[in-house]
Steps between C-alpha positions, in 0.01 A plus 500: 500500500632238260281251320663225711388676820154556355469131408617396847249736660222359283597147609491604867160662453374187325620290794333738746175460304534121508552479126860374519641224719750624760753237394513671160643820650874565502673547835492878453133495403429285806662761725279772348194273531573439871552873560166578334320240711667627817403861423140400427475307828648789700259747341205272567601451864555872552151579372316220681260574785557189710245592764229527236603176329507307827173652620327375186630155590356523851833551675533728804812716478690734728682817408666792671306826509661846492536489880697175482219291648397160368159512336308180428302523178230239457353393166159634609646853512535527878833646613625522856823593671669199656606591854776312688235371743284366218800332337596331826142376549494353150826321570367358827736699722 
């Protein structure tokens, strides 16, 4: 790796750390910066447990179980399979 590439990488890392303004990056450095941000977001999303996060916020969620059934998961820890009859009743049908 050349010293020019090393300097560019250091500038990108400084921008990622908030120590360098984005407008100070070259176009090429900006592309690398955006790729780094995109990769970090994708990794964070892939590792997130959305059910747990939403439960802590008091949100009831639904998910598919291994049998392909909808399961309602309440913040209080209660889980129940949502049957077609129950869904229709909730929708007023």
